[in-house]
VOPA-147237 format. One record per atom (N, C-alpha, C): x, y, z. Coordinates in steps of 0.05 Angstrom, whole numbers, padded with zeros to 5 digits, always signed. Example, Ala and Ser with C-alpha at 12.3 -4.5 7.8 and 13.67 -1.06 7.14 Angstrom:
<recs>
+00264-00114+00156/+00246-00090+00156/+00264-00066+00156/+00257-00045+00142/+00273-00021+00143/+00258+00001+00157/
</recs>
This chain:
<recs>
+00443-01174-00673/+00467-01175-00656/+00464-01154-00634/+00454-01132-00640/+00451-01111-00619/+00430-01117-00599/+00409-01131-00607/+00386-01137-00588/+00395-01155-00566/+00410-01177-00571/+00418-01194-00548/+00437-01179-00530/+00455-01162-00539/+00472-01147-00522/+00457-01127-00506/+00438-01115-00518/+00421-01096-00503/+00405-01110-00481/+00394-01134-00489/+00378-01149-00470/+00397-01158-00446/+00420-01167-00453/+00439-01175-00431/+00447-01152-00413/+00451-01128-00424/+00457-01104-00409/+00433-01097-00390/+00410-01099-00401/+00386-01093-00385/+00383-01112-00362/+00387-01138-00367/+00386-01158-00346/+00406-01154-00324/+00430-01148-00332/+00451-01142-00311/+00444-01117-00295/+00434-01097-00308/+00426-01073-00293/+00403-01078-00274/+00384-01094-00284/+00361-01102-00267/+00370-01118-00243/+00387-01138-00248/+00398-01154-00226/+00413-01138-00205/+00428-01118-00214/+00442-01101-00196/+00425-01083-00180/+00402-01075-00191/+00384-01057-00178/+00365-01071-00159/+00358-01096-00164/+00339-01110-00148/+00347-01114-00119/+00371-01123-00112/+00377-01126-00084/+00372-01101-00068/+00377-01078-00077/+00372-01054-00062/+00342-01049-00059/+00327-01055-00080/+00299-01049-00078/+00284-01071-00063/+00294-01095-00064/+00280-01117-00052/+00284-01117-00021/+00304-01103-00012/+00309-01101+00017/+00286-01090+00032/+00277-01103+00051/+00255-01095+00068/+00263-01070+00084/+00246-01050+00085/+00252-01027+00102/+00250-01036+00132/+00267-01023+00147/+00270-01030+00174/+00272-01004+00190/+00254-01000+00210/+00254-00974+00224/+00278-00969+00241/+00294-00990+00246/+00318-00987+00263/+00343-00984+00245/+00340-00982+00219/+00363-00979+00201/+00377-00953+00207/+00403-00953+00214/+00417-00929+00221/+00420-00909+00198/+00416-00919+00173/+00417-00901+00150/+00393-00883+00146/+00371-00891+00159/+00345-00876+00156/+00347-00851+00175/+00343-00827+00164/+00342-00803+00181/+00322-00806+00204/+00328-00794+00227/+00311-00794+00249/+00298-00768+00255/+00292-00753+00233/+00278-00728+00237/+00265-00720+00210/+00246-00704+00212/+00232-00692+00188/+00237-00662+00189/+00246-00651+00167/+00250-00622+00167/+00223-00608+00169/+00224-00585+00181/+00200-00570+00183/+00190-00558+00157/+00168-00568+00147/+00158-00557+00122/+00144-00531+00128/+00153-00510+00116/+00142-00483+00121/+00154-00472+00147/+00172-00486+00160/+00185-00475+00183/+00169-00477+00209/+00144-00488+00208/+00128-00487+00233/+00132-00511+00251/+00132-00535+00240/+00133-00560+00257/+00156-00578+00248/+00173-00585+00267/+00193-00605+00262/+00189-00628+00281/+00194-00652+00271/+00190-00676+00286/+00214-00693+00283/+00225-00702+00306/+00248-00722+00307/+00241-00744+00326/+00257-00764+00326/+00251-00787+00343/+00278-00799+00352/+00277-00812+00374/+00300-00825+00385/+00303-00853+00372/+00322-00868+00380/+00327-00894+00367/+00303-00913+00369/+00291-00920+00347/+00267-00937+00347/+00273-00965+00359/+00298-00974+00359/+00305-00999+00371/+00299-00999+00401/+00297-00976+00413/+00291-00974+00442/+00261-00969+00447/+00245-00968+00426/+00216-00964+00430/+00203-00989+00441/+00182-00986+00457/+00168-01007+00470/+00158-01027+00449/+00150-01016+00426/+00139-01033+00405/+00159-01055+00396/+00184-01048+00395/+00204-01067+00386/+00215-01084+00410/+00219-01071+00432/+00230-01085+00455/+00210-01105+00468/+00183-01098+00468/+00164-01114+00483/+00140-01122+00465/+00142-01120+00439/+00120-01125+00421/+00113-01153+00415/+00129-01172+00425/+00124-01200+00421/+00137-01212+00396/+00144-01195+00376/+00157-01205+00353/+00174-01181+00342/+00199-01178+00352/+00214-01155+00345/+00220-01152+00316/+00222-01175+00301/+00227-01175+00273/+00205-01164+00258/+00180-01171+00264/+00157-01159+00251/+00153-01130+00259/+00160-01123+00284/+00156-01095+00293/+00176-01076+00279/+00199-01086+00271/+00219-01069+00258/+00212-01063+00229/+00195-01080+00217/+00190-01078+00188/+00173-01053+00181/+00179-01042+00158/+00162-01019+00149/+00175-00992+00156/+00159-00972+00152/+00168-00945+00158/+00147-00930+00174/+00135-00945+00193/+00113-00934+00210/+00122-00911+00227/+00146-00910+00236/+00156-00886+00251/+00155-00861+00234/+00165-00863+00210/+00165-00839+00193/+00137-00831+00186/+00119-00851+00180/+00092-00844+00174/+00079-00830+00196/+00082-00839+00221/+00070-00825+00244/+00081-00797+00248/+00107-00795+00243/+00120-00769+00246/+00109-00749+00225/+00106-00759+00200/+00095-00742+00180/+00066-00733+00186/+00051-00752+00196/+00024-00747+00204/+00022-00725+00226/+00040-00729+00246/+00041-00710+00268/+00048-00683+00258/+00068-00681+00240/+00077-00655+00230/+00055-00641+00215/+00042-00656+00198/+00021-00644+00181/-00003-00635+00197/-00012-00652+00215/-00035-00644+00231/-00029-00622+00251/-00006-00623+00263/+00001-00601+00282/+00004-00574+00268/+00014-00574+00244/+00016-00550+00228/-00009-00536+00224/-00031-00551+00223/-00057-00539+00219/-00069-00528+00245/-00058-00534+00267/-00068-00525+00293/-00053-00502+00307/-00030-00497+00296/-00014-00475+00309/-00025-00448+00302/-00023-00430+00321/-00031-00403+00317/-00009-00389+00298/-00018-00369+00285/+00000-00355+00266/+00027-00347+00281/+00049-00355+00268/+00076-00348+00279/+00087-00368+00298/+00071-00386+00308/+00081-00406+00328/+00097-00428+00313/+00116-00439+00328/+00131-00462+00318/+00129-00484+00339/+00132-00509+00330/+00131-00532+00347/+00153-00551+00340/+00168-00559+00361/+00189-00579+00358/+00181-00603+00375/+00178-00626+00362/+00169-00651+00377/+00192-00671+00373/+00197-00685+00396/+00215-00709+00395/+00198-00732+00406/+00195-00753+00390/+00181-00777+00398/+00203-00795+00411/+00197-00802+00436/+00215-00818+00451/+00206-00848+00455/+00181-00854+00450/+00172-00881+00452/+00146-00884+00437/+00142-00907+00425/+00118-00914+00411/+00112-00944+00417/+00087-00950+00424/+00078-00977+00425/+00051-00979+00410/+00053-00991+00387/+00029-00992+00370/+00006-01009+00383/-00018-01003+00374/-00040-01018+00384/-00037-01048+00376/-00045-01064+00395/-00043-01093+00389/-00016-01105+00398/-00014-01131+00395/+00010-01144+00404/+00013-01170+00387/+00037-01179+00383/+00042-01205+00371/+00041-01226+00392/+00024-01246+00389/+00021-01266+00408/+00032-01293+00396/+00057-01299+00400/+00068-01323+00385/+00056-01349+00394/+00043-01351+00417/+00032-01377+00426/+00003-01380+00417/-00009-01362+00402/-00037-01365+00393/-00040-01390+00376/-00025-01391+00355/-00024-01414+00338/+00003-01418+00325/+00010-01441+00321/+00036-01447+00309/+00038-01435+00281/+00059-01420+00275/+00063-01408+00249/+00048-01382+00245/+00035-01371+00265/+00020-01347+00262/+00032-01325+00280/+00057-01326+00286/+00068-01306+00305/+00074-01281+00291/+00068-01278+00266/+00072-01252+00251/+00046-01237+00247/+00026-01245+00262/+00000-01232+00260/-00005-01215+00286/-00010-01190+00282/-00016-01172+00305/-00045-01177+00316/-00047-01183+00341/-00072-01187+00353/-00081-01161+00367/-00104-01149+00359/-00112-01124+00370/-00134-01129+00390/-00129-01123+00415/-00147-01126+00437/-00146-01101+00453/-00167-01096+00470/-00166-01072+00486/-00145-01072+00507/-00133-01094+00514/-00111-01095+00533/-00084-01086+00522/-00084-01081+00495/-00059-01071+00481/-00065-01044+00469/-00069-01023+00484/-00075-00997+00473/-00050-00984+00459/-00055-00966+00441/-00033-00951+00429/-00022-00931+00451/+00005-00929+00450/+00018-00910+00469/+00040-00895+00454/+00044-00870+00463/+00065-00854+00452/+00075-00835+00473/+00101-00832+00474/+00113-00812+00493/+00128-00792+00474/+00124-00766+00480/+00137-00746+00465/+00144-00721+00482/+00165-00708+00473/+00172-00682+00485/+00167-00660+00464/+00158-00637+00474/+00151-00616+00455/+00158-00588+00466/+00162-00571+00447/+00167-00542+00454/+00152-00525+00434/+00134-00508+00444/+00119-00490+00426/+00130-00463+00432/+00138-00448+00410/+00148-00421+00412/+00129-00402+00398/+00125-00379+00410/+00108-00358+00397/+00122-00344+00375/+00109-00326+00362/+00120-00311+00339/+00144-00295+00348/+00146-00288+00374/+00169-00273+00383/+00192-00291+00392/+00189-00317+00388/+00211-00336+00396/+00211-00345+00425/+00193-00334+00440/+00192-00343+00469/+00176-00369+00472/+00185-00386+00491/+00171-00411+00496/+00143-00406+00507/+00123-00417+00493/+00095-00413+00502/+00087-00437+00519/+00096-00462+00510/+00090-00486+00524/+00111-00507+00518/+00117-00524+00538/+00135-00546+00533/+00129-00568+00554/+00139-00591+00548/+00135-00613+00567/+00137-00640+00554/+00132-00659+00570/+00131-00687+00561/+00103-00697+00564/+00094-00711+00543/+00066-00723+00545/+00069-00753+00540/+00056-00767+00558/+00052-00797+00555/+00025-00802+00546/+00021-00807+00520/-00005-00811+00508/-00013-00840+00509/-00038-00845+00515/-00049-00872+00514/-00079-00870+00510/-00090-00888+00494/-00118-00889+00488/-00130-00915+00496/-00140-00918+00521/-00151-00943+00531/-00177-00949+00517/-00190-00930+00506/-00216-00936+00492/-00213-00936+00462/-00190-00943+00452/-00185-00941+00423/-00203-00959+00407/-00214-00981+00417/-00232-00998+00403/-00261-00989+00404/-00266-00969+00421/-00294-00959+00425/-00302-00938+00405/-00283-00922+00395/-00290-00900+00378/-00295-00909+00349/-00303-00889+00332/-00309-00896+00305/-00283-00902+00290/-00283-00921+00273/-00260-00928+00256/-00266-00919+00227/-00260-00894+00222/-00267-00883+00197/-00250-00893+00174/-00225-00902+00180/-00208-00912+00159/-00198-00939+00167/-00213-00959+00163/-00206-00987+00171/-00183-00998+00155/-00174-00985+00133/-00152-00996+00117/-00126-00984+00126/-00126-00965+00144/-00101-00953+00153/-00090-00969+00177/-00068-00981+00175/-00056-00997+00197/-00049-00980+00221/-00045-00954+00216/-00038-00936+00238/-00061-00919+00248/-00085-00926+00243/-00109-00910+00249/-00112-00905+00279/-00104-00923+00296/-00107-00919+00326/-00086-00899+00335/-00062-00902+00324/-00040-00883+00332/-00046-00855+00322/-00057-00853+00298/-00063-00827+00287/-00085-00813+00303/-00104-00829+00312/-00125-00818+00329/-00114-00809+00356/-00095-00823+00366/-00081-00815+00391/-00068-00788+00387/-00054-00785+00365/-00042-00759+00358/-00063-00737+00356/-00084-00743+00342/-00107-00723+00338/-00118-00715+00365/-00122-00733+00383/-00133-00727+00409/-00114-00709+00425/-00087-00715+00424/-00069-00698+00438/-00068-00669+00426/-00068-00668+00400/-00067-00641+00387/-00092-00626+00394/-00114-00639+00394/-00140-00625+00401/-00139-00614+00430/-00129-00630+00449/-00126-00621+00476/-00105-00600+00480/-00083-00603+00467/-00060-00585+00472/-00064-00558+00458/-00077-00558+00435/-00079-00533+00420/-00109-00525+00417/-00122-00523+00439/-00151-00514+00438/-00152-00485+00428/-00171-00481+00411/-00175-00454+00401/-00152-00443+00385/-00135-00461+00374/-00112-00453+00358/-00092-00437+00373/-00091-00440+00399/-00070-00427+00415/-00059-00448+00435/-00033-00450+00437/-00021-00471+00453/-00028-00466+00483/-00033-00486+00498/-00039-00485+00525/-00014-00483+00542/-00017-00478+00568/+00006-00478+00585/+00017-00506+00588/+00039-00509+00600/+00054-00535+00602/+00041-00554+00622/+00018-00548+00634/+00006-00567+00653/-00006-00591+00637/-00002-00615+00648/-00012-00639+00634/-00041-00641+00634/
</recs>
């Protein structure tokens, strides 16, 4: 007698939990935070409304572009990589204002295949961000806006072919390498 009641209770609990778990993540969901706290206090990353990003507005399939948590993944990657490049005592605040992922959805390629991202060299990854680097004394060392683009993204080595964000992560790596040469922030000249 107890087993059927326990089974029924478990099924009701599972049914109640599934709708929340089965819901697809959406980068434009207003309930998702739009910032990452600074781990260790060195690097904080935030972003503007992803619904205004070029990826969603001009990506060819806004429903597919909204899916997943790619904005948060890129922000985490930026935070973690930038934290390794700062000089001792420096802090970095980054605001991502636009992202256009490598590739494009081409709905006219074949009927029923408009959810497949076509990666060609005419669709490079792009990112626009604002940043402020402060020294250990709290004074601004560098700041500015950077419009990142990698026109040669298909030419370089693809070390991690299973990472869907590999081109965007390499774009971030290239910017960090240029901006923080020798582990010291450069001046604000582009």
